[in-house]
C-alpha positions in Angstrom: 2.6 39.4 34.8 5.0 42.2 35.7 2.3 44.8 35.4 -0.1 42.7 37.6 2.4 42.4 40.3 3.1 46.1 40.3 -0.6 46.8 40.6 -1.0 44.5 43.6 2.0 46.1 45.3 0.3 49.5 44.7 -2.8 48.4 46.6 -0.9 47.1 49.6 0.9 50.5 50.1 -2.4 52.6 50.3 -5.0 53.0 53.1 -8.1 50.8 53.2 -10.6 53.5 52.2 -8.9 53.7 48.8 -9.0 50.0 48.2 -12.6 49.6 46.9 -12.0 52.1 44.1 -8.6 50.7 43.5 -10.2 47.2 43.1 -12.5 48.5 40.4 -9.5 50.0 38.6 -7.7 46.8 39.0 -10.4 44.8 37.3 -10.4 47.3 34.4 -6.7 47.1 34.2 -6.7 43.2 34.2 -9.4 43.2 31.5 -7.3 45.5 29.3 -4.4 43.1 29.6 -6.5 40.2 28.5 -8.8 41.8 25.9 -6.5 44.2 24.2 -3.9 42.3 22.0 -0.3 43.3 22.2 1.1 45.0 19.1 3.0 42.8 16.8 6.6 43.5 16.4 7.7 44.3 12.8 9.8 41.8 11.2 13.4 42.8 11.4 14.3 41.2 8.1 12.3 40.6 5.0 13.1 37.6 3.0 14.1 38.6 -0.5 12.4 37.0 -3.3 14.7 34.9 -5.4 15.9 36.6 -8.6 16.1 34.4 -11.6 19.4 34.7 -13.5 18.9 36.2 -16.9 21.5 35.2 -19.5 22.6 38.1 -21.6 22.5 37.5 -25.3 26.0 37.6 -26.8 26.9 41.0 -28.4 27.5 40.6 -32.1 30.7 42.3 -33.1 30.5 43.8 -36.5 33.1 42.2 -38.7 35.5 44.6 -40.4 35.7 44.6 -44.2 38.9 43.9 -46.1 39.6 47.5 -46.8 39.0 48.5 -43.1 41.4 45.8 -42.0 43.9 47.0 -44.5 43.4 50.6 -43.4 44.0 49.6 -39.8 47.1 47.7 -40.7 48.4 50.7 -42.7 47.8 52.9 -39.6 49.7 50.6 -37.4 52.5 50.3 -40.0 52.8 54.1 -40.2 52.9 54.3 -36.4 55.8 51.9 -36.2 53.7 49.0 -34.7 55.0 46.4 -37.2 53.8 43.4 -35.1 50.2 44.7 -35.0 50.3 45.6 -38.7 51.5 42.1 -39.5 48.4 40.6 -37.8 46.1 42.9 -39.8 47.7 42.2 -43.1 47.6 38.5 -42.4 43.9 38.8 -41.7 43.4 40.7 -45.0 45.2 37.9 -46.9 43.2 35.2 -45.2 40.0 36.7 -46.7 41.5 38.0 -49.9 44.7 36.2 -50.8 45.2 38.2 -54.0 45.4 41.6 -52.2 48.9 42.5 -53.5 49.3 45.6 -51.3 48.6 43.8 -48.1 51.0 41.0 -49.3 53.8 43.5 -50.0 53.3 45.3 -46.6 53.3 41.9 -44.9 56.6 41.0 -46.5 58.0 44.4 -45.3 56.8 43.8 -41.8 58.4 40.3 -41.7 61.6 41.8 -43.0 61.7 44.5 -40.4 60.7 42.1 -37.5 63.2 39.4 -38.6 66.0 39.4 -35.9 69.6 39.5 -37.1 71.3 36.2 -36.3 74.8 36.9 -34.8 77.7 34.6 -35.7 78.8 32.1 -33.1 82.0 34.0 -32.5 80.3 37.2 -31.7 78.3 37.9 -28.6 74.6 38.9 -29.0 74.3 42.7 -29.6 72.7 44.8 -27.0 69.2 46.1 -27.6 69.1 49.1 -29.9 67.9 52.3 -28.5 64.7 53.8 -30.0 66.7 56.4 -31.9 69.2 54.0 -33.4 69.9 54.0 -37.1 67.4 51.7 -38.8 68.6 48.8 -40.9 67.9 48.5 -44.6 64.8 46.6 -45.8 63.1 46.0 -49.0 59.5 45.3 -49.8 56.8 45.3 -52.4 54.9 48.1 -54.1 53.0 50.2 -51.5 49.4 51.3 -51.8 48.5 54.9 -51.2 47.4 55.7 -47.7 43.7 54.8 -47.1 41.3 57.7 -46.4 42.0 59.1 -42.9 45.1 57.1 -42.3 47.4 60.0 -43.0 45.6 62.1 -40.3 46.6 59.7 -37.5 49.6 60.8 -35.5 52.3 58.3 -35.5 53.1 57.0 -32.0 56.3 55.3 -33.1 59.8 56.4 -32.0 62.0 58.6 -34.2 64.0 55.5 -35.2 60.8 53.8 -36.5 59.8 56.9 -38.4 63.2 57.1 -40.1 63.1 53.5 -40.9 59.5 53.8 -42.3 60.4 56.8 -44.4 63.4 55.0 -45.9 61.5 51.8 -46.5 58.6 53.6 -48.3 61.1 55.5 -50.4 62.8 52.3 -51.5 59.5 50.5 -52.1 58.3 53.2 -54.5 61.6 54.0 -56.1 64.3 51.3 -56.0 66.8 53.5 -57.8 67.1 55.6 -54.6 69.0 52.7 -53.0 70.8 50.8 -55.6 72.7 53.2 -57.9 74.7 50.8 -60.0 73.8 48.3 -62.7 75.4 45.9 -65.2 73.8 43.8 -67.9 73.5 42.7 -71.5 72.0 44.5 -74.5 70.7 43.6 -77.9 70.9 45.8 -81.0 71.0 49.5 -80.3 74.2 51.5 -80.6 76.3 48.3 -80.7 74.4 47.1 -83.7 74.6 43.5 -82.2 75.2 42.1 -78.7 76.7 44.4 -76.0 77.8 44.5 -72.4 77.1 47.6 -70.5 77.4 49.2 -67.0 75.5 52.1 -65.5 75.9 54.5 -62.6 73.3 56.8 -61.2 74.6 59.9 -59.3 71.0 60.6 -58.6 67.8 58.6 -59.2 66.8 61.0 -61.9 70.0 60.9 -63.9 72.3 58.1 -65.1 75.4 57.5 -67.1 75.8 54.3 -69.2 78.7 53.0 -71.2 79.3 49.7 -73.0 80.9 47.8 -75.8 79.7 45.2 -78.3 79.4 44.6 -82.0 78.8 42.0 -84.6 80.9 38.8 -84.6 82.3 38.1 -88.1 80.9 35.0 -89.8 83.5 34.7 -92.5 87.3 35.0 -92.3 87.6 38.3 -94.0 89.1 41.6 -92.9 86.1 43.4 -94.2 83.6 41.5 -91.9 82.8 42.2 -88.3 82.0 45.4 -86.5 82.9 46.7 -83.0 81.3 49.5 -81.0 82.0 51.6 -78.0 79.1 53.8 -76.8 78.2 56.2 -74.0 74.8 57.5 -73.0 73.2 60.0 -70.6 69.8 59.1 -69.3 67.1 61.2 -67.7 64.7 59.1 -65.4 62.0 61.7 -64.4 59.5 59.6 -62.5 60.5 58.1 -59.0 58.5 54.9 -59.7 59.5 51.5 -60.7 58.3 52.1 -64.2 59.6 55.3 -65.7 60.2 56.8 -69.1 63.8 57.2 -70.3 65.0 60.2 -72.2 68.6 60.7 -73.3 71.3 61.3 -75.8 74.2 59.1 -76.8 77.2 58.6 -79.0 78.7 55.4 -80.4 82.0 54.8 -82.1 82.0 52.0 -84.7 85.2 50.2 -85.8 85.7 47.5 -88.4 85.2 46.6 -92.0 81.4 47.1 -91.9 81.4 50.6 -90.7 80.4 51.8 -94.1 76.8 50.5 -93.4 76.4 53.3 -90.9 76.4 55.8 -93.7 73.0 54.6 -94.7 71.6 55.0 -91.2 72.6 58.6 -90.6 73.8 60.5 -87.6 77.5 60.3 -88.7 79.5 63.2 -87.4 83.0 61.9 -88.1 84.2 59.3 -90.5 87.4 57.5 -91.6 88.1 54.3 -93.6 87.3 51.9 -90.8 85.8 54.4 -88.3 82.5 56.1 -87.8 81.2 58.3 -85.0 77.4 58.6 -84.6 75.2 60.7 -82.3 71.6 59.9 -81.5 68.7 60.7 -79.2 67.0 58.1 -77.1 63.4 57.5 -76.0 62.3 54.4 -74.0 60.9 52.9 -70.9 62.6 51.2 -67.9 61.3 48.9 -65.2 63.1 48.2 -61.9 61.9 45.0 -60.0 62.1 44.6 -56.3 64.7 41.9 -56.5 67.2 44.1 -58.3 66.4 43.1 -61.9 65.9 45.9 -64.4 64.7 45.8 -68.0 64.6 48.7 -70.5 63.5 49.0 -74.1 64.2 52.1 -76.2 64.6 53.5 -79.7 67.6 55.5 -80.7 66.8 58.3 -83.2 69.5 59.0 -85.7 69.2 62.2 -87.7 69.3 61.1 -91.4 69.5 64.5 -93.1 66.6 63.4 -95.4 63.6 65.8 -95.1 61.2 63.0 -95.9 62.7 60.7 -93.2 64.4 63.0 -90.7 65.0 60.3 -88.1 66.0 56.7 -88.4 65.0 54.4 -85.6 67.6 52.2 -83.9 65.8 49.8 -81.5 67.5 48.4 -78.4 66.7 46.0 -75.6 68.6 45.8 -72.3 68.4 43.7 -69.1 70.6 43.8 -66.0 71.0 43.7 -62.3 71.2 46.7 -59.9 73.7 46.7 -57.0 
């Protein structure tokens, strides 16, 4: 309609001699408006086809084996993350309750993580700094580091590393912590029952002394035997179970000292006195709770070429402190 009005206005503004031709042009113009369709406008927006939601299948996480869980727990323990290590060792024991190394490390983690309970009279202590001196802890026998665990750099603090080093040393070699021991003995240099004490200046070397003897069974001055003995021990292996090598000397007193002449090893003698020297070979076991047990054989030189050494067995049990 706007274009038609403009064309009519164009005709009214021109002279009459142009109007016949303009009329023809007007008819052609009107026909073009009617016959020629107007172009369709493009749609400004296109409806998006609905997209169906596709549920993703759950990703299956590969379950770690017992040894992989143990190795991960060892790595966390070595890095000072005792809380994370505890969770790994508990997972190992859930699947394999008889895994003794995981059980021992779990006990060690619980010991380290156990908070100290202050007395009611004392105020709670302030939080220790990362480099504070670690507290003592005991645990079970450790397992050698799993493959690749030793290559991991420990992210723990210096205090945690010192504590870990001390704990591992105590786990493998209890004698490095408790140097003294007392106990009872049977046979050996005291011939009968004995009481002994030991001190270890170093975990490889110990000094032992004791007394004992045979209680008289009859009221006679010739019955009964008393003994005082000292020994030096070499403990060469820093494990709980170690061989024992040593030498010793025992002094026998009483009416039965003459029986020592048949055993051998006598270096000094009197009427009611004998002094014997002997070598010692045996084995010793130190438990985690402080109990120790040893068995050995004293070797007395007899002077007889056919039987150069006379065995003198002994059994001892005691507590370390």
